[in-house]
N, C-alpha and C positions, 0 to 999 in steps of 0.2 A: 298339240303344240310341239311335242317332241319331234314329230315328223317334219314340221316346218323348219325347226332348227337343224335337223339332219340334212334337209335339202339345202339350207343356206350354207352349212359347213361344206357340203359336197361341192356346191357352186364356187365357194371362195377359193378352193384349191385349183380351179381351172385356169389355164393360160388364156390369153386373149383369143387366139384362133379357135381353140376348142369351145370356148364360151360362145363365140360368134356362130360357129357351126351348129351348136345345140340350139341357139336362139332361132336360127333359120328354120330348124326342124320344128320347133315349138310353133312358130308362125304358120308354117305349112299345115301342121296338125289342126290349129285353130281355124284356119281358112277352109280346110277340107270339111269341117263340120262333122256331124254324126256322133258327137260326144255328148254324154250326159252333162247336165249343168255342173255337177260336182267335178267331173273330169275336166271340163272346160275351165272351171275356176282354178283347179290345181295346176293345170297347164299354163294358164295365164300368170299365176303367181310365180311359177318357175321362170317364165319368160321375163317377168319384171326383175327377178333376182339376176338373171343372166344379163339383161340390159344394163342394170346398175354396175355389174362387174365389168362389162365391156367399157362403160363410161369411165370407171376408175382406171382401167388399164390405159385407155386413150389419154386421160388426164396426166397420168404418170409419164407417158411417152412425150406428151407436149411439154411437160416441165423439164424433162431431160434434154429435149431439143433446145428449149429456151436457155437452159444453163450452158449448153455447149456453144450456142451462138453468142451468148454473153462473154464466155471465155475467149472465143475467137475475136470478138470486137475489142475486148480489153487488151488482148495480145497485139492486135493491129494498132490500137491507140498508143500503147506503150512503145511499139516499134517506131511509129510515126514521130512520137515525142523525142525519142532517142535520135532519130535521123535529123530532126530539126535542131536539136541541141548540138549535134556533131557539125552541122552546116554552120550554125551560129559561131561555134568555136573556131572553125576554119576561117570564116569571114573576118572575125575579130583579129586574127593573127596577121592580117595584111598579106603582103607578097613576100614575106620571109626576109626582110632586111635589104631589099634592093634599092 
């Protein structure tokens, strides 16, 4: 069980690109065959860890993008509201006493 935890700890430290590249190699190894059942299972388990890590990285990226888009939308909404308020104020003032 210690080996599984060591593998999980090792995987957790990887960035997205490195985890993705290692996952590709795991898939190639499994597709090539020629491994014992135990080797195949160990490789498959590592692949599952790598896939979960990639999913977490992608979910984090998705959340950051959504937060950035929400900030942009809020900024645009605030700017539009200010423009509308400025226009309303100008229109309420009439033609300046003519």
